[in-house]
One Martini backbone bead per residue (centre of mass of N, CA, C, O) as a GRO file, in nm:
protein
  134
    1MET     BB    1   0.057   0.062  -0.022
    2ASN     BB    2   0.333   0.193   0.029
    3ASN     BB    3   0.495   0.391  -0.229
    4ASP     BB    4   0.688   0.617  -0.143
    5LYS     BB    5   0.561   0.930  -0.173
    6SER     BB    6   0.730   1.170  -0.103
    7GLY     BB    7   0.528   1.457  -0.006
    8ASP     BB    8   0.276   1.326   0.025
    9LEU     BB    9  -0.032   1.277   0.121
   10THR     BB   10  -0.133   1.095   0.401
   11VAL     BB   11  -0.359   0.803   0.404
   12LEU     BB   12  -0.621   0.663   0.606
   13ILE     BB   13  -0.850   0.382   0.587
   14ALA     BB   14  -1.143   0.334   0.810
   15ASP     BB   15  -1.342   0.049   0.728
   16ASP     BB   16  -1.568  -0.227   0.720
   17SER     BB   17  -1.579  -0.179   0.406
   18ALA     BB   18  -1.429  -0.313   0.139
   19ALA     BB   19  -1.572  -0.162  -0.091
   20LEU     BB   20  -1.509   0.123   0.010
   21ARG     BB   21  -1.207   0.107   0.026
   22GLU     BB   22  -1.166   0.040  -0.275
   23ARG     BB   23  -1.307   0.291  -0.388
   24LEU     BB   24  -1.121   0.503  -0.256
   25VAL     BB   25  -0.862   0.410  -0.384
   26GLU     BB   26  -0.954   0.456  -0.672
   27ILE     BB   27  -1.018   0.757  -0.648
   28PHE     BB   28  -0.735   0.851  -0.512
   29SER     BB   29  -0.544   0.762  -0.750
   30GLU     BB   30  -0.624   1.041  -0.909
   31VAL     BB   31  -0.471   1.200  -0.689
   32ARG     BB   32  -0.254   1.436  -0.664
   33GLY     BB   33  -0.048   1.406  -0.381
   34LEU     BB   34  -0.136   1.103  -0.296
   35ASN     BB   35  -0.115   0.857  -0.012
   36ILE     BB   36  -0.206   0.539   0.054
   37VAL     BB   37  -0.088   0.378   0.355
   38GLY     BB   38  -0.379   0.258   0.461
   39LEU     BB   39  -0.588  -0.014   0.592
   40ALA     BB   40  -0.900  -0.054   0.783
   41GLU     BB   41  -1.161  -0.268   0.954
   42ASP     BB   42  -1.075  -0.195   1.254
   43VAL     BB   43  -0.982  -0.066   1.548
   44ALA     BB   44  -0.709  -0.208   1.594
   45THR     BB   45  -0.591  -0.154   1.312
   46ALA     BB   46  -0.619   0.151   1.313
   47THR     BB   47  -0.447   0.213   1.564
   48ALA     BB   48  -0.187   0.076   1.463
   49ALA     BB   49  -0.157   0.233   1.193
   50ILE     BB   50  -0.131   0.513   1.313
   51ALA     BB   51   0.123   0.457   1.486
   52GLU     BB   52   0.302   0.361   1.242
   53LEU     BB   53   0.226   0.580   0.994
   54LYS     BB   54   0.133   0.870   1.048
   55PRO     BB   55  -0.099   1.014   0.923
   56GLU     BB   56  -0.251   1.314   0.801
   57VAL     BB   57  -0.505   1.132   0.721
   58VAL     BB   58  -0.830   1.023   0.853
   59ILE     BB   59  -1.069   0.781   0.761
   60LEU     BB   60  -1.381   0.737   0.947
   61ASP     BB   61  -1.578   0.513   1.083
   62ILE     BB   62  -1.804   0.440   1.327
   63GLN     BB   63  -1.871   0.140   1.236
   64MET     BB   64  -1.681  -0.107   1.405
   65SER     BB   65  -1.499  -0.348   1.501
   66GLY     BB   66  -1.398  -0.322   1.843
   67GLY     BB   67  -1.585  -0.060   1.821
   68THR     BB   68  -1.518   0.281   1.734
   69GLY     BB   69  -1.440   0.564   1.563
   70ILE     BB   70  -1.450   0.733   1.822
   71ASP     BB   71  -1.221   0.588   1.964
   72VAL     BB   72  -1.009   0.655   1.751
   73LEU     BB   73  -1.037   0.960   1.759
   74CYS     BB   74  -0.950   1.000   2.049
   75ASP     BB   75  -0.665   0.880   2.015
   76LEU     BB   76  -0.570   1.052   1.780
   77LYS     BB   77  -0.599   1.341   1.918
   78ARG     BB   78  -0.412   1.276   2.154
   79SER     BB   79  -0.149   1.190   1.975
   80TYR     BB   80  -0.254   1.354   1.683
   81PRO     BB   81  -0.383   1.662   1.656
   82SER     BB   82  -0.301   1.736   1.339
   83THR     BB   83  -0.473   1.529   1.236
   84VAL     BB   84  -0.694   1.460   0.995
   85ALA     BB   85  -1.046   1.411   1.061
   86ILE     BB   86  -1.272   1.190   0.882
   87MET     BB   87  -1.602   1.141   0.903
   88LEU     BB   88  -1.755   0.839   0.757
   89THR     BB   89  -2.114   0.796   0.743
   90ASN     BB   90  -2.450   0.655   0.812
   91HIS     BB   91  -2.442   0.802   1.107
   92LEU     BB   92  -2.626   1.114   1.136
   93TYR     BB   93  -2.643   1.175   1.420
   94PRO     BB   94  -2.624   1.448   1.617
   95GLN     BB   95  -2.462   1.312   1.851
   96TYR     BB   96  -2.226   1.223   1.672
   97ARG     BB   97  -2.142   1.489   1.559
   98GLN     BB   98  -2.088   1.630   1.827
   99LYS     BB   99  -1.880   1.431   1.942
  100CYS     BB  100  -1.674   1.447   1.711
  101LEU     BB  101  -1.623   1.753   1.728
  102GLU     BB  102  -1.536   1.755   2.027
  103LEU     BB  103  -1.287   1.544   1.957
  104GLY     BB  104  -1.173   1.679   1.658
  105ALA     BB  105  -1.320   1.667   1.413
  106ASP     BB  106  -1.308   1.811   1.090
  107TYR     BB  107  -1.521   1.599   0.973
  108PHE     BB  108  -1.880   1.523   0.880
  109LEU     BB  109  -1.986   1.254   0.674
  110SER     BB  110  -2.172   1.116   0.414
  111LYS     BB  111  -2.180   0.835   0.225
  112SER     BB  112  -2.444   0.907   0.044
  113ILE     BB  113  -2.385   1.252  -0.005
  114ASP     BB  114  -2.042   1.321   0.043
  115MET     BB  115  -1.829   1.213  -0.168
  116GLN     BB  116  -1.748   1.466  -0.326
  117LEU     BB  117  -1.658   1.624  -0.078
  118LEU     BB  118  -1.434   1.433   0.004
  119ILE     BB  119  -1.268   1.462  -0.250
  120ASP     BB  120  -1.231   1.769  -0.230
  121ILE     BB  121  -1.088   1.776   0.041
  122VAL     BB  122  -0.848   1.592  -0.027
  123ARG     BB  123  -0.751   1.751  -0.268
  124HIS     BB  124  -0.698   2.013  -0.113
  125LEU     BB  125  -0.491   1.897   0.088
  126ALA     BB  126  -0.287   1.807  -0.129
  127THR     BB  127  -0.246   2.084  -0.259
  128ALA     BB  128  -0.158   2.238  -0.004
  129LYS     BB  129   0.090   2.062   0.054
  130ASP     BB  130   0.235   2.112  -0.213
  131VAL     BB  131   0.270   2.418  -0.170
  132ILE     BB  132   0.426   2.403   0.101
  133ASP     BB  133   0.667   2.210  -0.012
  134GLU     BB  134   0.789   2.421  -0.233
   0.00000   0.00000   0.00000
């Protein structure tokens, strides 16, 4: 997964849906300046991958086995507060949104209606990093 494209924006995708992970990898492979450094299907794998890979952006689902994306978000922001956390979920309950934003999520998006917005956000982050690195 890590193609060692140094200077690129590093992204970890943590979602229990293999189909969604694969789709996001496919979509993001078209984004210049972006490197998907890891994929995780559950909380334990996500937490370990974040500690090992230290991605600049983490895309997190709320519902995963072994806990929740909210658990991962809490650990992420405690250990790596500058990492951009994008919550991508089908669970758009106001209490989830509020909790995620309180814990430091940078974005809270719907899997069903915000996919283009997700792509635009990640593309913008990659472009901004490219400008900063020049």
